N, C-alpha and C positions, 0 to 999 in steps of 0.2 A: 610549372614544376609540380609534381603528380605529386596529391594527398598524403601517401606512404611516407616521403620522408619527412619524417616530421622530427620533435626531440628525443624522443625516445632512440628512433634510429639512428644519431646521429651522435646519442649518446655509444652508444652500440661498437660503431666505427670509429671513433675517439681512441675504445678499450683496446678493441682490438687494434687498433695501429701501435697502440703503447706496448701491448703485447707482442708484436711482432719485431718490434725495435730493440724489444728485452729476450728477444727469443725465446720465448714460451707463452702462452697466452695463462697467466696463473697468477695466484696472490704472492705466490713464495714472491722471497726477498733473495734466490739465491744466483751469484755471477756466474756460474758456469751450466753447461747442456745437463740437463738429466739424465740421457742417454747417450755417455760417450762412444765414438766408431772405434773402435779395433783397427789397429793396424792391417795393412792385406800382409797374409803369410808369406814367410819367406820361401821363395823358389829356385834360387839360384846360393849354389851350398860351394863349399871352397876346401881343398885340401893342399895342405904345404908338409908335406911328411920331414922338410927338415928345420919346422918351427922348433922353436924349446917347449913352447906349452901349448897345450890343447884346449882352442877356443871352441867357440859358437856357429862353427862355419861359413862366415861370413868373410869377405875379402878380406874386412882390418883385423877379425881375429881367427883365420881360417882352421879347420881341425887338420892336427897331425899323426895321425892312425889310420888305418884302415879298420879298426874295431869303431871308431865312430861311426866310421862311414857304413860300415856292416851292421851297425843298431840302430840305424834308423830308416823307416818304414819309407820310401820315397811314393810320389802322387805322381798322377800324368801332369804332364808340363813343366816337370823340378827337371834342373840340372846340377849334375858334379861338374864343376871345374877341378882341373890339379894341375900343380905347379909345376912348367918345364924345367927342364934339369935337376929336378929329383928325384929319388930312388925311394919307394914305399916297400917293406919287404909285409909279405903273409899275403893272404888272398882277398882280392878286391870281390865281393860278396853281396852287393848290394840289393835289399828287398824292396818287394813292391810289385806294381807292373803300370805299364803308361795306359791312355786309352788310344781309340782310332784317331787320330790328328793332333792328336797329344803325347808323342811320345815322351819317357826320361829322357836326358842326354847325358852321355859322360865326353871330356874333352879336356883339350889342353887348354891354359891360360902361359900368360910369360912370354918372352922371351928365352929360346936357347931351345936344346937339344928336348924330345917328346920324354914326358918321364916317364919312366919306369916301373914296371909290377913286378916285384924279385916274390916268385910262390916261391920258393925254396924246399923243401923237406914236402910241403906240401899237395896233396891228390891232385891237386889242378892251381894257377895263378890265378883265372879269373873265371868266374860260375856263375851263370843264369840257371833255376831249377825251376818247372812250369809257371815262368815267366813270362809275359808279352810288353812287346811295342819298348824296344831299348835300343839305341843307338850309340855305338862306341869306337870314339873317334880317336886315333891321332895319338897312340902310347905306342911305348916298348914295351914286350911281355916277356918275361925272362922267368925259363925255371917251370917248376912245378914237378910233380914225377911222371905220371903221367899225363898229362895233359897240360899246353900253353892258355887255353881259348876251351870252357866244357860248357856249352848251350846243350841243356835238358830236360827231359821232364817222366816223372814216373805215374800219374794218374791217367787212367784211361779214358779217352775218350773227347779228354782236353785239348785245344788244341794250340798251338805257341804261332802268334801270329807278329810281324815286324820286328824281325831283328837284322839292325845292319850294324857289319864292319866295317867300318872306315878307316884304311892307312893305319893297320896294323902290323908291326912288326916284330914276331913270336917265331922265339928259338929258345936252346937252351931245355927243353925238359929232359928230368937226367934217367928215364925209364929206359933200358934195355928192351925191344921188340927181341919175342919168341916165334910170335907168329900173327899174319892178319891182321887191324884192325883192333890192338890189344889197347891200343893207346893213339895217340895223335894230335898234332901241336894247335890244331882248329878243329875241333872235336862240337858237332850239330848232330843230334844224336835223340831223339825221345823213345826213351821205352815203355811211357804207356800202350797196352789194348788198345788201338786205334787215336791213337795220338796222333797229330799229323802237324808240321810247322809248314806255316803260308805266310808267302809276302819276307825273304827272305833273301840279302843282299850283299854278299862279301867283294867291295872292293876297293884294290889296293890293298890287300894282305898279302903278307909275306909269310911263308910259314917254312923254318928250319935253320940254319942245320939241326940237327939230333940225331939220337940211335933213337926214336920211341917209329909205330907204323907208319901211321898217316899223316900223310903232310896237310891237306884243306879233307877233308868229309864233312857234306851236307844230306843227311836222310829225313827228306820227305815226308817218310812215317814209322814209326820204329815199338818193338815189342812184338810183330808179328810177320818177318820175314818169312817167305813161303804160302802166306794166307793172301791169296788176290780177292778172297771178302771183303778183307778190311782195307780204306780208305788209303789213297796217295797223299801227299803235301801237294803244292800247288806254289806256281810262281816262283820258282829259284833261281836265283842270278847271281855264279860269282863270276868278277869279271878285273881285267888288270891289275890280276894276282900272281905270285909268283911260289913254288913251291920246289926245294931242292935239297938232295941230299938229306933223304932220311931213309927209313929202314924199309919201307911198301909202298903202298902208294900214293901218286904223287897230287891229284886231282881227285875224289870221287864222287858224282851224285849218285844219289840215289835211290828211289823210291819216290818216285815224283813225278807231276806234271805239267806243263812250261814250263821244263828247266833250259836255262842257258849256263854254259861254260865258252867267255870269251876273249881276248886278245890277253891271255894269260899266257906264261911259259912252267913246262915243268922239267928239270934235269937232276942226275943224278936219284932218283927213286929206285926202290927195290935193291938198296946196300945192305942188305940184311946179311952175315955170311952164314949163320948157323940157325935161322927161321926156320922152319915147319910148317905145312898146313900148305893151304889154296895160294899160288901165286899173285905175286904182283904184278897190277898195269898201271900206267906213266899218267893219262887224262882221258877217263875215262867213265860211263854213265852204266847205274844195273836199275831193271827196275824201271824203267825212266819213259814216259808216252809224250809225243809232243815235243821234243828238245830237242836242244842245236847249238852246236860242238861246230867253234867257228873263230877265225882268224888266229890262234893259237898256234905258241911255238912249244914242240918234245922232243929232248934228242939226252940221249948218253943216259939212256935210263938202263937199269939190271931188273933179274931175278934168279931167285935161289933155282927155278925149274924154269916150267916150260913161260909162256907169256913176256914179261921182259916187254913190250911194244912201245909206243906214241900212242895210237887210240884204239877203242875197243868200245866198240856196241856187242855189249854183251846180253843174255837172256832177260827174256823179258821188256823186250824192247817194242817199239811201235811209233811207227812215223817220226824216226829221230833222224836230222841232215846232221853229217858228221863237211866244215865245207871250210877252202879258204883253208886251211892250214897247213905248216911245213915240221912235219916229222922227220928226225935225224940221227943215225947212230948209235941208235938201240939195241940191245944183243937182240930183238925179238921183231913181230912185226910191223910195219905201221900201221893196220888198222886190223881189226880183228870183227866179222859177225858170227856171234852165238846161237845156242837156242838149248834150252836145257831145261830139266823137271817137268818135264808134260807139257811145254808152252811152244809157240808158236812165234818165233819174231816176226811183225809184220813190218816191211814196204819201210824200209830202210838205206836211206842213200849216203854217198861216200863222193865227192864231187867237188872237184876245183883243188886238188890238193896235192903237195908235191913230197914227193918220198925220196931219201934219198943216204945210198949207202946203212940199211939198214941189217939186219943179218950179223951183227959184230961178234956173236955165242956161234958159235960153228952149233952148240947139238942144237941152237935152236932157230936154223936156218931154215929147216922144214918144213915151217908153218910157211915162208913166203914173206912177201911184204903186206898181201892182203891174205886174209886165211878165214876161212869159212868151216866152222866143225860143229856138229852137235854129238849130243848124249844123253843119256837118262830121258827116255822118250821125247827130248825136245825139237822140232824145227825150225825151220825158215821157209818164210815166204816174202820174195819180193823185196832181195838184195840189189841193188842200183848201183852198179862203180861204172865211173863215167868222168871222162874228161880231167884226167891226173896223170901229172906227170911222171914216172919212177925211174930214178939212179939205183938199178939191182947190183949191185956187187956185195955177194955172201960170204962169210968164213967159208963157208963149201957151198959143193952145189947144189942148187934147188930153184924149181921153177918160182917166176915169182906172184904166179896168183895159184895158190892151191883150194879149191874146191871139193876134192871129192872124198871128205870126211865128213859130210853133213849128207843131214836128212831132209828132202828140202818137200813142200806142201801147199797148197793150193792152188789158187788161180795165177795169180801174181806172176811174174817173170822176173826169174834173176836174170842181171846181167852187166858184162864186162863191155866198156861201148866208148869208141872213142878215146882211149887211151895211147898213151909214150913211153914204150919200156925199152930204157937203154943198159943195155945188162952186160956184164963182164963173164960172166954164163951166161950156155946155150940152152938152157930150160927155163922154158916162157910160161905155159898153160898144164898144169894137172886140174882135167874139169868130166865134166859128164855130159849129157842129155838135159840134165836138168838148169843148165847156162846155158845162154848166150851169148854169144862173140863176137862183135863185128867192128868195123872202122877204127880197128884200132893201128897202131906200128911198130913193130917188133926190130929191133936190130941188138947186133949181138958185135959190142967193140972190138974191132980189128976186123970187122968184115967174116967172122965164122957163123956157121950154119946152125938157125936157130931149129930148136927141139918143142913138139909139143905133144900133152900126152892126152890121150882123150879115151874115155873108157877104159883104162887100162892098157891103152896099143900107145908107143911111140913111136913120131915120125918126123923125119928128119929135115922132108920140104916144106913149104906155105901150102905148093901144091898138092902133095899128097894128105896132108893135114885137114886142106877146104874137104879134098872129095870124100875124104872117109866121114866125115862130122861135119858135111854142110853148115860148117860153122865158117864165119870169120869172111865171108864173101869177097867184103869190099877192104879189106885190110892190108896190107903189106908190108914187107919184109928189107926194111931200109935206112937207110940212116937219117932221121927226123932232123938237120943239123939245126939241134940243140945252142944256143949260145952258152958259153960254159957248165957243160952237163954234166959234170961232176962234184960241183959249187957243194959243201955239205958242211960250211961255217957257220959258226951262232950266230943269228941274226936272219930274218926275214927276207927272201931274194929280190933284188928288186931289178936286176935284168936278167940272172940266170935262168935259165929254164924258160924262156923265151924262144919265140923261134928267130933263124935265118930265113933272109929272102933268099926264095928257092927251093921252101924247107917244103917236101911232102903234105904234109903236115895242113899247112894252109887250104881252108879252102872245104878241106876232105873228111870233116866231122859229119854228122846226121843227126838231125832232133831227134835223139833218141826219146821223148815223150809222145811221142807220131802214137797215137793209136791205143794209149795208158791213161784211161781215165783219173785226173785229178794230179795226173803229172805235169809239173813243170822244170823246165830246163834251168832257174834260176835266173836273177836279173844281170849278172860282172860274171869276171874270172877270179881266178886268183889272185891279179893283181887290180883290182880294180875295174877294169876297163868294160863296159859296157856288152854285150851280146849283141848279137845286131837283132834286130826287133824282127824281121821277117822269118827268122829261123833258118835263114841260106845261107851259104855263106859260115858257115863255123868250122873253126879251125880243130884239127886232135890236142886234147892235153888240155893241160891247163891256162895256155896263155890264147888269149884271145884279140 
């Protein structure tokens, strides 16, 4: 044994052992720790608006009013749980922000119906202002005057990040709209100059009915409309949602890069009887770059003037794709391409969609089912319309494609190819040399003679039109033999508008992207069927 392990060393070890046993190497005779450990902070809070008395916010002693919630500053990772089957009156206006990877969550607990937030005569029922990293789930939100859910900001340059709204039923705001965008059931709009919204998700949100303007509006950038030097928001998704019976727009996504609206439904938008100003659309985007609109149904939409259509690739839009959608029975067009404010809309695509029985309003029928128009110095470059199927039954005679009210510019081709038009009226196309058409099938129900308007001249036979325009060289005027070609019921078609055996559309299509840099035909058709991998054997229309 080494020499250093002597008497003094053993005494020291003994003293330290005794010290460890008594939890302190000290001569004190205290029986408890000198530095007690504080309990962890509360992270989960509970609200039961039916409770008789107000508690501390625990599950056993919940808060009983929105005033208690609104008086607390929530921290990253906190949660607020609201008891199902209860009704909370007032504004839900919680304070604080979460953090990346640690959002603040509001959700329901217990059994029964979703808890109700009743906004009453307040401006809105739910408000977040200059706040980020919030997730709000499983609530019914009723009332408020101008807004049901209002997510906003007024801080210049400050981003609003990660707002997730899931499974919300928002309805009954009490304001009566007098012009577009003056109110809305679900309204996300930042008002600060250069303020953006990023990583926004609306999933399973229902908006309406009410007499406010917007069903669902999400703006990625605020306070600078028309100023292209300011930033756009990024990564905004609206999905599995419904907007209906509102006075203005159904679902509107604007001022965004990388935006998506998918698997959603809009109907009975534009219901205002006395509104003025710019007219509404149903499901559409404005100032959207690299945005996708897909798997949606839009129908029975209205307007107090023009528009009133199903889908709209409005102006300031670039690299947008509208695909796999079903639009029917609306006042106006199925889809519009617009250009305005001295800007060029570039490389926007409408493909594999089904449009049925639109132009129910006679004064709007002149827009056609596909409407291209520009004004105020705007222009269009690279509008692509291919592999769609149209049942065209307007309330007044008009062409299905109206492309003669637009200014076109740039080197990108504007084209209408591989489409089926099954029409009750003979007017087919109104276009000029700025548009390229081919591999389409034109059919007038009952076998009447189709008409084409090309550069201001009307042609009553396909051969005469082909000779004069050098367009539609491979197209046909004949019955496409569609299954249930006049289907316009609610619900995405499953067999309607497919092709019968012997249809001339089978194998008649072309690869429209041949020779166009960056162009792809996509991976599937409207019904989810894969496209031929070789590029050969494509059908005309939305069914492959």
